[in-house]
N, C-alpha and C positions, 0 to 999 in steps of 0.2 A: 631229448631223452638221454643222450649222453651226459649231460652236465647233472640230471637228476641222480643218475647211477653214480657218477663220481662223489656227488655230494653225500649220498649214503654211505658210501666206502670211507669217505673222509670222518664221518661222524658215526661210528657204531654205537657209541654210548646213546644216542639219541633213540634208535631202534629198541634198545633194552628197556627204555623208559615208555614204550608205546602203551596205549591206554589198556591193551588186552592184558597186560600184567596185573592190572588192577581190578579186574572184573571177575577173579576166580580165587578159589581157595588154594592155599599152598601148604606145605607141611616140611618142615626142616629139622630132621634130627641132629642132635649134638650131644657129645660126651665130654663133660669136663671134671677134673677132680676137685675137691673142697678148696676153696680159696683160689681156684683158677678163675682168670678173667675170660670172658667171652663176650665179643662185641657184635650185636645184632645189627644188621644193616637193612632198613626198609624204604624202598624207593618210594617217592611221592612228588606232590607239585604243590607245596605250601602256600604260593602266590596266587593259586588258582582256587585256594579256599578249602583244600583238602588235608587233613590231618590223619596220622595213625595215633591210636588210643588203645592201651592195654585194656582188656576186657576182664576184669576181675572174676565175673559170674561165669564166664566162659572158660576161664582159665583153672588150673589146680595145681597145686604143690607150690604155691606161692611163698609159704613160709621156709621153703627149701633154699630158696634163692634170695640174693637182693638184685633189684632192677632199678638202676638209675639212667633218666634220659641225659644223654650226652649233647643233643643238638643236631642240627641240619649242618649238612656239606653239600657244595653244589659242583656239578661236572662240567659246566658250560665253559667254553673257552673265554680267554682273555677278551676283554672289549666287548662282550655280549651285553646288550641293552635290554634283552628280552626279560619280562619279569615272569614268565611262564615257564622259566627253565626247570627242569627236574633236578631234584635232589636227593639225598639220602640221610634218612634219620637213623641216628646212632643210638642204642641203648647198650648199656653196660649191665651184663648179668655176672653174678659171681656166685659160685656155689658155696652154701653154707652147711648143709647137712646131706647126707647120703639118700638118694632117693631119686624119684623123677618128677621133674616139674614141667606143665604144660602151658605155655605162655601164648595166650590167643591175643592177637593184635586186629584191630577192626580198622579200616580205611573207609573214611567217610568225610562229608562236607562238615565245615565247623558248626553249623546248625544242628541244634540238638534233635530236632524232629526228623532230621534226614536218616534214611537207612544205610547201613554199611554197603560198600560196594565190593568189598573184598575182606577176606579174613586170612591172615598168615599165622600160622601155628609153629612154635618153636618147641619141640620136645627136647628136653635138657636132662639127660641122664647124669646125676652126680655120683661118683664113686670115690673111695676113701684115697 
């Protein structure tokens, strides 16, 4: 038991990526000015077959921002051979016009018929 507790203390990032993070709806409010960069960070496990996808049907105000996928980065320590390591998918959002954009991302398996297991919403208020 002592070893397990020490292992969790040494790897706090692994706790943040627990499966419960992916089974709920979260809302993140942000304020940016026109032309200001905002980097969104979405936790995930791409090697396990899960992906984040911007859902244009649930989103609104997409014409107010530009959204570009930057790619994955991984937090696992050096020498880790685990293919199940958690990662962070980054999106760059830039305010284009004044208003509020609601960006809804769904977390799901890569199979198109799979139901999303989480929705993360970024409410981005763009000011002059």
